[in-house]
Legacy VTK file of the C-alpha trace (Angstrom):
# vtk DataFile Version 3.0
C-alpha trace
ASCII
DATASET POLYDATA
POINTS 380 float
178.092 -35.597 142.052
176.407 -32.448 144.508
179.578 -30.774 145.122
181.036 -30.816 141.048
177.525 -29.964 139.690
177.363 -27.404 142.627
181.088 -26.003 141.987
180.933 -26.577 138.321
177.850 -24.839 137.948
178.951 -21.375 139.572
182.554 -21.872 137.420
180.911 -22.443 134.211
178.694 -18.945 134.763
182.280 -17.116 135.011
184.242 -18.779 132.199
181.355 -18.213 129.847
180.743 -14.279 131.103
184.878 -13.671 130.539
184.927 -15.700 127.105
181.949 -14.154 125.899
183.397 -11.091 127.017
186.889 -11.688 125.343
185.501 -12.826 121.605
183.244 -9.643 121.842
186.222 -7.040 122.284
189.091 -9.455 120.773
188.448 -7.793 117.434
187.854 -4.142 118.760
190.967 -3.914 120.225
193.733 -1.314 119.151
196.090 -0.784 122.649
199.247 -1.693 122.935
202.256 -1.097 120.310
201.974 -1.891 116.415
197.706 -2.519 116.694
195.234 -1.548 114.481
194.842 2.258 113.829
192.823 4.022 116.294
192.041 7.653 114.494
189.927 8.112 111.307
189.769 11.267 109.362
186.877 11.375 106.922
185.467 13.318 103.845
188.657 14.655 103.367
188.534 16.492 99.506
190.776 15.700 96.754
192.667 18.559 96.998
192.940 18.200 100.580
194.903 14.557 100.244
198.280 15.696 100.587
197.688 18.280 102.884
196.276 16.174 105.236
199.125 13.435 105.184
201.762 15.554 105.605
199.875 17.142 108.550
199.469 13.644 109.783
203.528 12.949 108.959
204.632 15.949 110.473
203.197 14.620 113.820
205.215 11.634 113.576
203.198 9.301 112.386
202.558 6.932 109.180
199.257 7.373 107.544
197.286 4.793 105.446
197.027 5.208 101.884
193.930 7.313 101.585
190.855 5.827 100.594
188.341 7.583 97.902
184.626 6.908 98.919
181.842 7.250 96.307
178.012 7.767 97.346
175.923 5.679 94.796
172.342 4.139 94.642
171.480 0.948 92.963
169.246 1.611 89.947
168.688 -2.031 88.312
169.926 -5.554 88.754
169.736 -8.363 85.819
168.299 -5.691 83.864
165.440 -5.141 86.455
164.231 -1.538 88.026
164.919 -1.039 91.709
161.664 0.096 93.658
162.608 1.706 97.104
159.228 1.452 98.107
155.527 1.036 97.018
155.265 5.242 96.883
158.437 5.931 95.309
159.067 6.356 91.439
162.216 5.190 90.010
163.148 8.779 88.605
164.792 6.595 85.632
162.088 8.052 82.788
157.901 7.544 82.431
159.089 3.654 80.562
160.422 2.704 83.961
158.513 4.566 86.266
155.332 2.583 84.853
156.566 -0.809 84.771
154.539 -3.329 87.564
155.946 -4.228 90.628
156.587 -7.840 89.768
159.481 -6.486 87.634
160.585 -4.271 90.298
163.846 -4.949 92.919
162.542 -4.467 96.456
164.559 -4.622 100.046
167.343 -2.988 102.068
169.928 -4.262 99.252
168.455 -1.683 96.976
167.043 1.280 99.447
170.278 1.972 100.972
173.127 4.505 99.471
176.172 3.145 99.063
179.553 4.425 100.228
181.356 2.311 97.608
184.753 2.710 96.371
187.853 1.461 93.915
190.877 -0.617 94.414
192.632 -3.643 92.434
194.076 -5.234 96.277
192.238 -6.631 98.413
192.569 -5.919 102.122
192.948 -8.252 105.029
189.548 -7.926 106.473
188.275 -9.553 103.071
188.167 -12.794 101.817
187.118 -14.350 98.582
184.285 -16.350 98.467
183.355 -16.726 94.918
185.087 -15.587 91.274
188.517 -14.285 90.747
190.312 -10.404 91.641
191.489 -8.986 88.538
194.652 -7.620 87.827
195.054 -4.254 87.619
193.071 -1.566 86.500
190.141 -1.281 83.628
189.037 0.143 80.883
187.056 3.289 81.501
185.005 3.119 78.316
183.739 -0.812 79.553
181.126 -2.026 81.754
182.877 -1.397 85.554
183.748 -5.187 87.192
182.770 -4.945 90.879
183.304 -7.332 94.086
179.935 -7.658 95.991
179.379 -8.675 100.127
178.853 -11.560 100.534
174.682 -10.617 102.456
174.577 -7.903 99.543
174.419 -10.414 96.666
172.227 -12.435 98.355
169.652 -9.682 98.727
169.614 -8.133 95.386
169.829 -12.265 93.973
172.999 -11.828 92.054
175.676 -14.259 91.483
179.419 -13.989 89.080
178.425 -12.609 85.555
175.095 -10.256 86.583
174.812 -6.483 86.218
173.731 -3.994 88.398
173.594 -0.206 87.088
174.271 2.541 90.179
173.322 5.972 90.106
176.620 7.805 90.930
175.326 11.479 91.638
173.002 11.376 88.354
175.314 9.375 85.931
174.226 5.821 85.266
177.069 3.604 85.509
176.785 -0.466 84.569
178.620 -3.286 86.259
178.886 -6.518 86.445
179.443 -8.664 89.300
182.679 -10.259 89.111
183.378 -11.656 92.752
181.878 -12.384 95.907
183.567 -11.194 99.297
182.775 -12.065 102.563
183.977 -8.712 105.081
183.971 -9.440 108.715
182.652 -6.004 110.095
183.656 -6.267 113.205
187.214 -5.038 112.283
187.281 -0.966 112.293
188.581 -0.693 109.006
187.099 0.637 105.566
184.791 -1.876 104.976
182.669 -1.682 101.800
179.346 -3.728 100.542
180.666 -2.611 97.027
184.437 -2.719 95.753
184.661 -1.202 91.473
187.866 -1.841 89.660
189.806 1.297 89.365
189.630 2.661 86.305
185.462 3.458 85.163
185.044 5.199 88.434
188.356 7.313 88.856
186.930 10.267 87.988
183.979 10.410 89.687
182.977 12.768 92.630
184.768 11.361 95.941
186.110 12.216 98.965
188.447 10.550 100.734
189.197 8.835 104.291
192.912 8.003 105.927
193.717 5.952 109.421
196.311 6.339 111.662
197.723 5.177 115.245
198.433 7.478 117.547
199.121 5.560 120.830
199.162 8.847 123.208
195.788 10.117 124.371
196.789 13.775 124.211
198.603 13.579 120.677
195.580 12.476 119.442
194.049 15.591 120.241
196.797 17.802 119.563
196.364 15.862 115.413
192.530 16.249 115.783
193.217 19.662 116.344
195.748 20.655 113.814
193.872 18.882 111.266
190.397 20.360 112.200
192.239 23.820 112.051
193.931 23.841 108.500
191.048 21.871 107.170
187.696 22.365 109.078
185.052 20.151 106.995
187.886 17.407 107.365
186.247 15.020 110.753
188.204 12.719 112.769
186.890 9.760 114.996
188.756 8.456 118.017
187.835 4.731 117.635
190.076 4.409 120.924
187.305 6.118 122.644
184.491 4.471 121.000
186.131 1.054 122.334
186.481 2.611 125.828
182.522 3.537 125.443
181.850 0.108 124.355
183.610 -1.490 127.189
181.990 0.519 129.626
178.805 -0.472 128.579
179.448 -4.249 128.481
181.298 -4.169 132.054
177.824 -2.915 133.575
175.656 -5.260 131.476
178.097 -7.856 132.314
178.068 -6.644 136.511
175.081 -8.216 137.386
175.906 -11.503 135.577
179.306 -11.774 137.618
177.529 -10.798 141.071
175.551 -14.692 140.388
177.982 -16.398 139.334
180.053 -15.662 142.135
177.292 -16.227 144.304
177.011 -19.351 142.564
180.590 -20.364 142.923
180.159 -19.507 146.992
177.128 -21.625 147.045
178.980 -24.693 145.854
181.994 -24.082 147.984
179.211 -23.867 151.119
177.242 -27.163 149.656
181.072 -28.656 149.591
181.658 -27.516 153.512
178.233 -28.851 154.453
178.942 -32.501 152.056
181.967 -32.697 154.267
180.513 -32.205 157.635
177.423 -34.756 156.645
179.817 -37.375 155.872
182.490 -36.047 158.917
182.059 -39.404 161.606
182.459 -41.827 158.659
185.572 -39.931 157.852
186.877 -39.699 161.055
186.578 -43.442 161.386
188.299 -44.116 157.805
191.055 -42.172 158.955
191.462 -44.081 161.935
190.844 -47.040 160.549
194.168 -46.333 158.176
196.145 -45.324 160.644
195.021 -48.294 162.527
196.426 -50.050 159.546
199.836 -48.430 159.871
199.151 -45.065 157.797
201.042 -42.160 158.550
199.657 -38.692 158.675
201.111 -37.878 156.175
199.801 -40.880 153.946
196.222 -39.716 155.149
196.557 -36.296 154.016
197.906 -37.812 150.414
194.641 -39.354 150.557
192.499 -36.247 151.202
194.177 -34.682 148.818
193.709 -36.719 145.839
189.924 -36.838 146.544
189.758 -33.077 147.103
191.924 -33.107 144.067
189.933 -35.128 141.968
186.774 -33.097 142.647
188.404 -29.467 141.590
189.496 -31.111 138.344
186.217 -32.642 137.973
184.087 -29.661 138.640
186.723 -27.052 136.401
186.917 -29.320 133.574
182.914 -29.249 133.209
183.465 -25.094 133.571
185.883 -24.837 130.779
184.063 -27.424 128.389
180.715 -26.374 129.074
181.786 -22.752 129.213
183.612 -23.557 125.418
180.588 -24.715 124.022
178.086 -22.204 124.791
180.654 -19.265 124.262
181.279 -20.889 120.704
177.422 -20.994 120.146
177.057 -17.974 120.952
179.593 -15.916 118.983
178.618 -18.207 115.900
174.898 -18.267 115.711
174.151 -14.979 117.675
177.468 -12.627 117.196
178.536 -14.122 113.966
182.177 -13.876 114.520
185.145 -15.893 115.032
185.635 -18.218 118.585
189.186 -18.226 120.193
189.769 -19.515 123.169
192.492 -17.831 126.058
193.982 -20.582 127.184
196.295 -18.696 130.162
192.862 -16.973 131.599
190.866 -20.337 131.393
193.643 -22.135 133.239
193.939 -19.352 135.632
190.705 -20.690 136.568
190.952 -23.691 136.567
193.076 -23.805 138.781
191.410 -21.305 141.166
188.627 -24.073 141.495
190.948 -26.756 142.679
192.673 -24.372 144.485
189.235 -23.155 146.355
187.761 -27.330 146.289
191.700 -28.228 148.224
191.266 -25.501 150.758
187.971 -26.125 151.717
188.464 -29.715 151.364
191.168 -29.453 153.911
189.530 -27.114 156.461
186.856 -29.187 157.107
189.247 -32.433 157.048
191.357 -31.322 159.701
189.978 -33.821 162.568
190.471 -36.663 160.123
194.041 -36.668 160.888
194.095 -34.603 164.169
191.856 -37.470 166.562
194.079 -40.022 167.801
193.041 -43.866 166.592
191.966 -44.578 170.975
190.390 -41.524 171.514
187.357 -42.645 168.462
187.393 -46.234 169.775
186.687 -45.038 173.335
183.847 -43.068 171.983
182.439 -45.837 169.890
LINES 1 381
380 0 1 2 3 4 5 6 7 8 9 10 11 12 13 14 15 16 17 18 19 20 21 22 23 24 25 26 27 28 29 30 31 32 33 34 35 36 37 38 39 40 41 42 43 44 45 46 47 48 49 50 51 52 53 54 55 56 57 58 59 60 61 62 63 64 65 66 67 68 69 70 71 72 73 74 75 76 77 78 79 80 81 82 83 84 85 86 87 88 89 90 91 92 93 94 95 96 97 98 99 100 101 102 103 104 105 106 107 108 109 110 111 112 113 114 115 116 117 118 119 120 121 122 123 124 125 126 127 128 129 130 131 132 133 134 135 136 137 138 139 140 141 142 143 144 145 146 147 148 149 150 151 152 153 154 155 156 157 158 159 160 161 162 163 164 165 166 167 168 169 170 171 172 173 174 175 176 177 178 179 180 181 182 183 184 185 186 187 188 189 190 191 192 193 194 195 196 197 198 199 200 201 202 203 204 205 206 207 208 209 210 211 212 213 214 215 216 217 218 219 220 221 222 223 224 225 226 227 228 229 230 231 232 233 234 235 236 237 238 239 240 241 242 243 244 245 246 247 248 249 250 251 252 253 254 255 256 257 258 259 260 261 262 263 264 265 266 267 268 269 270 271 272 273 274 275 276 277 278 279 280 281 282 283 284 285 286 287 288 289 290 291 292 293 294 295 296 297 298 299 300 301 302 303 304 305 306 307 308 309 310 311 312 313 314 315 316 317 318 319 320 321 322 323 324 325 326 327 328 329 330 331 332 333 334 335 336 337 338 339 340 341 342 343 344 345 346 347 348 349 350 351 352 353 354 355 356 357 358 359 360 361 362 363 364 365 366 367 368 369 370 371 372 373 374 375 376 377 378 379
C-alpha cells in the first residue's frame, strides 16, 4: 500500500498538471493545417472593406466575411433608466436625471461600453439557451430584435420579451430580447454580448473586423505590413504570437509544479526500493521454497513480474482517476471551460509508471532468482 500511494501520488501530480495545461490551451490552438484564423484585422472602415479583403486575397489567403462592430451603451432596461455610478447623471433629460435610485439599474453590465454586431445566423462558438433565432432581416422601423449573452442577461435581470434601450452614438435604439445565448469566450472568434437582427442597425456608424489564417510567420508579417501601408488606421493582431506568449507564461508557472511532481515520483521509486530491501530475506526464502517445490527460474520470474505489474497498474490507475477528477473539477468550476481527456498521453503516462515499477522491482529482485536453494538453506 505504501508503494502504491507513493508512486501514485507523484504520478497524480504529473497527470493533473498535464491535463490542466492541455485543457487550458486546447481552445487556443492555432497550429496545423485547417486550423482556426490566427490573424485579425480590426477598425476597418466601410469604404475600406473591399480593399482589405482584396489585399488578403492577393496574398493567396481566404478572409472571413467582414463583421460589423457598432459601439453602444445601455440607457434603459425594462423601462427603467440605468445609472453608471452614484455620481453620474443619465444625460437623458431632466426627468430621467431626477429619478430616485430605487428605479435605476446598476452593475457592470450597464457601466460597460458594448461592441455589438448584427447578423442573421449563429456562429460555432454560440449555443442557444432560450428563445428562437430570427429568420432573415427585420424592419428598420420596428424595435430591433436582440440576442443577449447569458451572463449579461442575468446581470440585467432580463428574459425573453423584455425591452432594452441602447444609445448608439447619441441615437436611442429600442430593442426586444428574442433569445439568450451561451458564448464560448475561450475561442478567438468575433464573439459579442449583444447580437442584433439585421435591418434596424445596418446604417449605424460602424467599423468592420475580418480574420484569416496564415501558417507561415514571415507571410503573416508581410500581409500585416501590406495592409498597414495601404490603410494605416487598420489594426492587425497576430493571435498566434499571443498564444505563444500565453503558453510561455503557463510553462514557467508549471515548471516548479512539474519539478515537485517528478520529485514525488522519484520518492515513490525510492520507497519501492526500500520496501523491497526490507523484505529481501523473506523474498529470497519464498523463491527458494518455490524452486524447491519444483518451480523453474522462469516461473519465479513470472511471479515477480505479476507482483510488480499489479503494483504498477494500481499506482497508474489511481493517478489517472484522481488526476482526471481533479482536472474536471478545476476546468468546470474555476476556469468554467469544457473538459477533454487525452487518452494517448494518459496511456503513455500509465505505461511509464508500470515500466518504472517493473524496472525497480526486477533490479532489486535479481537475488531471489540467482541464489540457489542449497546456498540459502546452508545459511539458515
